[in-house]
C-alpha positions in Angstrom: 1.7 54.7 -7.4 2.9 53.6 -10.6 6.0 52.2 -11.1 8.8 55.0 -12.0 12.0 54.3 -13.4 15.3 56.3 -14.6 15.7 56.3 -18.6 19.6 56.6 -19.1 18.1 57.8 -22.7 16.4 60.7 -21.2 18.3 61.4 -18.0 15.0 61.5 -15.9 12.7 59.3 -13.8 9.5 58.2 -16.3 6.5 56.3 -15.0 6.5 52.9 -16.7 4.0 52.1 -19.4 4.4 49.2 -21.1 3.9 48.9 -24.7 1.4 46.0 -24.0 0.6 45.2 -20.1 0.1 41.7 -20.7 3.4 41.2 -22.3 6.0 43.3 -20.7 9.2 42.7 -22.2 12.9 42.9 -20.4 16.1 42.6 -22.0 19.6 42.5 -20.1 22.9 41.7 -21.4 24.2 38.6 -20.0 27.9 37.1 -19.3 30.5 36.6 -21.8 31.2 33.0 -20.9 35.4 32.7 -21.0 36.1 32.9 -17.5 34.2 33.4 -13.8 32.2 36.3 -13.6 33.7 39.0 -11.5 31.7 40.9 -8.5 30.6 43.9 -10.6 28.8 41.4 -13.0 27.0 39.9 -10.0 25.6 43.7 -9.3 24.0 43.5 -12.7 22.4 40.3 -12.3 21.2 40.9 -9.1 19.6 44.5 -9.8 18.0 43.0 -12.7 16.5 39.9 -11.2 14.8 42.1 -8.5 13.7 44.3 -11.3 12.0 41.2 -13.2 10.7 40.4 -9.4 9.1 43.8 -9.2 7.5 43.4 -12.4 6.1 40.3 -12.1 4.5 41.4 -8.8 3.1 44.6 -10.9 1.9 42.9 -14.1 1.6 39.1 -13.1 4.4 36.4 -13.7 2.8 35.2 -16.3 2.8 38.5 -18.3 6.5 39.3 -18.0 9.1 38.0 -20.3 12.7 38.4 -19.1 15.7 37.9 -21.7 19.1 37.4 -20.3 21.8 36.4 -23.2 24.5 34.3 -23.0 27.4 35.4 -25.5 29.5 31.8 -26.3 31.2 33.7 -29.5 33.7 36.2 -29.1 37.5 37.0 -29.3 38.3 36.6 -25.4 36.8 33.1 -25.9 38.8 32.0 -28.9 41.8 33.2 -27.1 40.9 31.5 -23.9 39.9 28.2 -25.5 43.3 28.4 -27.4 45.3 29.2 -24.1 44.0 26.2 -22.8 43.8 24.0 -25.8 40.2 23.1 -25.8 37.4 23.8 -28.3 35.3 26.9 -27.7 32.3 24.5 -27.1 34.3 22.9 -24.2 35.2 26.1 -22.3 31.6 27.9 -22.9 29.7 24.9 -21.4 32.1 24.6 -18.5 31.8 28.4 -17.9 28.3 28.5 -18.4 27.3 25.7 -16.1 29.5 27.4 -13.3 27.8 30.7 -14.3 24.3 29.2 -13.4 25.5 28.0 -10.0 26.9 30.9 -9.2 23.6 33.2 -10.5 21.5 30.6 -8.8 23.1 30.7 -5.4 23.0 34.6 -5.7 19.1 34.0 -5.5 18.3 35.1 -8.7 15.0 33.4 -10.8 16.1 31.9 -14.1 15.3 34.2 -16.8 12.2 33.5 -19.2 14.3 32.9 -22.3 18.4 32.6 -22.2 19.5 32.6 -25.8 22.8 32.0 -27.0 24.3 33.9 -29.4 26.0 30.9 -31.5 22.0 29.9 -31.9 21.0 33.5 -33.7 23.5 33.3 -36.5 20.8 33.2 -39.1 19.1 36.4 -37.3 22.4 38.2 -37.6 22.6 37.6 -40.9 19.1 38.9 -41.7 19.7 42.4 -39.7 23.2 42.9 -41.6 21.6 42.2 -45.0 18.7 44.6 -44.0 21.4 47.1 -43.1 23.5 47.0 -46.2 20.2 47.0 -48.3 19.5 50.7 -46.7 22.5 52.1 -46.9 23.5 51.9 -43.1 26.6 49.2 -43.7 29.2 48.2 -46.1 31.3 45.3 -46.8 35.1 46.0 -47.1 38.3 43.5 -46.9 35.6 40.7 -46.0 34.4 42.9 -43.1 30.7 44.2 -43.0 30.8 47.5 -41.2 28.4 50.1 -39.6 28.4 53.2 -41.4 28.2 55.5 -38.4 27.1 58.6 -40.3 24.6 57.4 -41.9 22.3 57.5 -38.9 22.3 61.4 -37.8 21.3 61.3 -34.2 23.8 58.8 -33.5 24.9 59.4 -29.8 21.8 59.8 -28.6 22.3 57.1 -25.6 25.7 58.2 -24.3 25.3 61.7 -25.2 28.9 61.9 -25.9 29.9 65.2 -28.3 30.8 63.5 -31.8 34.2 65.1 -31.7 34.7 63.2 -28.6 33.5 59.7 -30.0 35.6 60.5 -33.2 38.9 61.3 -31.5 38.4 58.0 -29.2 38.4 56.0 -32.4 41.2 56.8 -34.2 43.4 54.9 -32.1 44.8 52.5 -34.5 41.7 52.7 -37.1 41.3 49.7 -39.6 42.4 50.9 -43.3 39.4 49.4 -44.5 36.7 51.5 -42.4 35.5 54.6 -44.5 35.1 56.6 -40.8 36.8 56.0 -37.9 33.6 55.3 -35.7 32.3 52.9 -38.1 32.3 49.4 -36.1 32.2 45.8 -37.4 29.0 43.9 -38.0 30.8 40.7 -39.5 34.3 39.7 -39.5 36.1 36.8 -41.4 37.4 33.8 -39.7 40.9 32.5 -40.0 41.0 28.5 -40.7 41.9 27.8 -36.9 39.1 30.0 -35.6 35.4 29.2 -34.9 33.3 30.7 -38.1 29.8 30.5 -39.9 28.9 30.9 -43.5 27.5 34.0 -44.4 27.2 35.7 -48.1 30.3 37.4 -47.3 32.4 34.4 -46.7 33.2 32.4 -43.5 33.1 34.6 -40.3 31.7 35.2 -37.0 29.7 38.5 -35.7 30.9 41.6 -34.2 30.1 41.8 -30.6 27.2 44.6 -30.7 25.1 42.6 -33.6 24.5 39.5 -31.4 22.1 41.4 -28.9 20.3 43.2 -31.3 19.4 39.5 -32.7 18.6 37.9 -29.6 16.2 40.7 -28.3 14.6 41.0 -32.0 13.9 37.4 -32.1 12.4 36.8 -28.5 11.2 40.5 -28.0 10.3 41.9 -31.2 12.0 44.9 -32.9 10.8 47.4 -30.0 10.5 46.5 -26.6 9.7 47.9 -22.9 13.2 47.8 -20.9 16.8 47.1 -21.8 19.3 47.1 -19.3 23.1 46.2 -18.1 26.3 47.8 -16.5 27.1 51.6 -16.7 30.1 50.4 -18.6 27.8 49.3 -21.7 26.1 52.7 -22.2 29.2 53.4 -24.9 29.8 51.8 -27.2 28.1 48.8 -26.8 24.3 50.0 -26.5 24.6 52.6 -28.3 25.6 50.5 -31.1 22.6 48.0 -30.3 20.6 51.0 -30.9 22.1 52.1 -34.3 21.7 48.9 -35.7 18.3 48.2 -34.4 16.6 51.2 -35.2 18.1 51.7 -38.8 17.4 48.0 -39.5 13.6 48.2 -38.7 13.0 51.7 -39.2 11.9 52.7 -35.6 12.4 55.5 -33.7 13.2 53.5 -30.6 14.8 50.2 -30.1 13.3 50.0 -26.2 11.7 52.7 -24.3 13.7 52.5 -21.2 17.3 52.2 -20.7 18.6 51.3 -17.3 22.3 50.7 -16.0 23.7 50.3 -12.9 26.4 52.1 -11.5 30.5 51.0 -11.0 31.6 48.7 -7.9 35.1 49.2 -6.2 36.6 46.9 -3.3 37.7 48.5 -0.1 38.0 51.8 -1.5 39.9 50.7 -4.9 39.1 50.0 -8.3 38.9 46.3 -8.7 41.8 45.1 -10.9 44.2 42.3 -11.6 47.1 44.7 -11.0 46.2 45.9 -7.6 45.3 42.0 -6.3 42.0 42.9 -5.7 40.1 41.5 -8.4 37.5 39.1 -7.2 35.0 36.6 -8.9 31.3 35.7 -7.5 32.8 32.0 -7.5 35.8 33.0 -5.5 33.2 34.8 -2.9 31.0 31.9 -2.6 33.2 28.8 -2.5 37.0 30.4 -1.3 38.5 32.1 1.6 39.9 34.8 -0.3 37.8 38.0 0.7 37.7 38.4 4.3 39.0 34.6 5.2 35.9 32.9 4.4 33.2 32.0 1.7 30.2 33.9 1.9 26.4 32.8 1.1 24.8 34.2 -1.8 22.1 35.7 0.3 24.5 38.1 2.2 26.1 39.1 -1.1 22.6 40.0 -2.4 21.9 42.0 0.6 25.2 43.9 0.4 24.6 45.1 -3.1 20.8 46.1 -2.5 21.7 48.3 0.4 23.2 50.9 -2.0 20.7 52.5 -4.8 21.5 50.3 -7.9 22.6 53.8 -9.9 25.1 54.5 -7.3 28.5 53.4 -7.2 29.0 50.9 -4.8 32.0 50.2 -2.1 32.4 46.5 -1.6 33.8 45.7 1.6 34.2 43.1 4.3 32.7 45.1 6.8 29.4 45.5 4.5 29.2 41.8 4.5 29.7 41.5 7.9 26.8 43.4 8.2 24.6 42.4 5.9 25.0 38.3 7.6 24.2 40.0 10.9 21.2 42.0 9.8 19.9 39.1 7.8 20.3 36.6 10.9 18.1 39.0 12.9 15.5 39.8 10.3 15.2 36.0 10.0 15.1 35.0 13.9 12.1 37.6 13.5 10.2 36.5 10.7 9.9 32.9 11.6 7.7 34.0 14.3 4.9 34.0 11.8 4.8 30.6 9.7 3.2 32.7 6.4 3.5 35.5 4.3 1.4 38.5 5.4 1.9 40.8 2.1 4.5 43.7 1.7 3.1 47.0 3.6 2.4 50.0 1.2 5.5 51.7 1.8 7.8 49.2 1.0 6.5 48.7 -2.1 6.5 51.9 -2.8 10.0 52.4 -2.2 10.7 49.9 -5.0 8.3 51.6 -7.4 10.2 54.4 -7.1 13.3 53.3 -9.2 14.0 50.4 -7.0 14.8 52.3 -4.1 15.9 49.6 -2.2 18.0 51.4 0.9 14.3 52.9 1.3 12.8 49.6 1.3 15.1 48.0 3.5 14.7 50.9 6.0 11.0 49.7 5.9 11.8 46.2 6.7 13.9 47.7 9.6 10.9 49.2 10.7 9.1 46.0 10.6 11.6 44.4 12.8 11.6 47.2 15.6 8.0 46.5 16.3 8.9 43.4 18.5 12.3 44.9 19.4 11.6 48.4 20.8 8.8 47.9 22.9 9.9 44.5 24.3 8.4 41.7 25.9 5.3 43.6 28.0 5.5 43.3 31.7 3.7 40.8 33.6 1.3 42.8 35.2 -0.2 44.3 31.9 -3.5 43.4 31.1 -4.1 40.4 29.0 -5.7 41.9 26.2 -2.7 44.4 25.7 -0.4 41.6 25.7 -2.9 39.6 23.1 -2.8 42.7 21.3 0.8 43.1 21.4 1.5 39.5 20.2 -0.7 39.9 17.3 1.2 42.9 16.1 4.3 41.2 16.1 2.9 38.1 14.1 1.5 40.9 11.6 4.6 42.6 11.5 6.9 39.2 11.2 4.6 38.1 8.2 5.0 41.1 6.5 8.5 41.2 7.0 8.6 37.8 5.3 7.0 39.1 2.4 9.4 41.5 1.9 12.2 39.4 1.8 10.6 37.5 -0.6 10.0 40.2 -3.0 13.7 41.1 -2.7 14.6 37.3 -3.4 16.2 37.0 0.1 13.5 34.1 1.5 16.1 31.2 1.5 16.9 32.5 4.8 14.5 30.2 6.5 16.9 27.7 6.0 17.9 27.7 9.9 21.7 26.4 8.2 21.6 29.3 5.7 24.9 30.7 6.6 26.7 27.6 7.7 29.3 26.6 5.4 29.2 22.7 4.5 31.6 20.5 3.2 29.0 18.5 1.5 29.5 18.7 -2.5 26.0 18.3 -4.6 25.9 16.2 -7.8 26.4 19.2 -10.4 29.3 20.4 -8.4 31.1 16.8 -8.6 30.6 16.6 -11.8 32.2 20.3 -12.4 35.3 19.0 -10.2 35.9 15.6 -11.8 35.9 17.4 -15.2 38.4 20.0 -14.0 40.4 17.2 -12.5 40.6 15.1 -15.7 41.6 18.5 -17.9 44.4 18.7 -15.2 45.4 15.4 -16.0 45.1 15.8 -19.3 47.5 18.8 -18.9 49.9 16.8 -16.9 50.2 14.2 -19.5 50.9 17.1 -22.3 53.6 18.3 -19.7 51.6 21.9 -19.4 52.5 22.5 -16.1 51.2 26.2 -16.5 47.6 24.7 -17.2 48.0 22.1 -14.5 48.6 24.7 -11.8 46.1 27.0 -13.2 43.5 24.4 -12.8 44.7 22.9 -9.0 44.4 27.2 -8.2 40.9 27.2 -9.6 39.6 24.1 -7.6 41.5 25.4 -4.4 39.5 28.6 -4.7 36.3 26.2 -4.9 37.3 24.2 -1.8 38.7 21.3 -3.2 42.0 19.9 -2.1 43.9 17.8 -4.5 46.3 14.8 -3.9 48.5 13.4 -6.6 49.0 9.7 -6.0 52.4 7.8 -6.4 50.3 5.7 -9.0 49.4 9.0 -11.4 45.7 9.3 -10.2 44.6 12.4 -8.4 42.3 12.4 -5.4 40.5 15.0 -3.9 38.4 15.9 -0.7 36.2 19.4 0.2 38.5 21.7 2.5 36.6 22.1 5.8 
């Protein structure tokens, strides 16, 4: 059976036929590093990491290129850096380091390339110049904007009616726009804002042009798969398609567009106003959800139990069940010291648009081999006992292979789900940096920022003590 994937562009499953089987190319929109990522972002990371693993299994690990970007220039970044009184490079460096720790804890492989937006200004400017030359963009009041009506089939991904898109765009339309749907490619930067030189003056890029530039540089003008959360279909991915297709004159940007579904928490939409907004970092390191921190493997399995295109309800009960399941599978898998190759039914499930619920049911079938029959009675003939033990060894070896392909193989460590008070070197550096920032805020009598950092450290499982001499000591909470 060949790999079949659901294409948002065509609204149907399609056989995956890479442009070049020796160079399969995948792009997924990565984080905007102004804050910790929430658990909805975590779902996207896990889904496309699984796709990366499946593609490597199908085509060979040296023949798949996965690009997941870092957005390190953005209005939200500027606002947060100003709020904290730090340079954007300090903020984005700190948040990127935490992101890397969190995504590693979720069992995600590093992407082949992890480009940063700030390193691709030349490519952005080159695309914008192409669009202006072709009549798809115009300069107005220091801005460069994409002229949406210049692309007759704009909207092919979201399939929104034109009048609906126009109505949605008419809220506070900037006076320099020729049309309400036109979007920014380049904008002027104020003197106190980050900016880069360009033919249109000092400025910074719009959000959508960043991904077009990074995918072009690292994957080419057209490539195989582009992915992200369902919330990115419009306007982000729609506008990426418009920019890239018009700049390079191709019918497509990516052959297949994949999107994971929404996530809610305990039956409600996640929002700060409801008090149920949870970050990956908090789940891993604090007791905010369920009164305890959770291992990354548990979070990963809880996500994989629901098909990636379906909405998911993230609950404490689901995490508890995932942890119990992993412990049972681990105890069975370690009966074999080596992997035995994933069974065909498991692979076929993953090849069917990453059908993880079906794949997990196949794992459970392997587990049941040694659970349902029980230990053969003592009066059984010895050949039957040997055959039964061989079957257990075979199925446990296959189970190991399945868990490896799903990115759940770190549970071989007997202490995989036991919290530790130890702080590794990278986290110690992160903690010390935050404490230094807090001390600076206290010296400036910026008590709000001081309290914010204390709360962040508390969520990381770090207890602070402000000493009489003005110094701050800390320890890991047990």
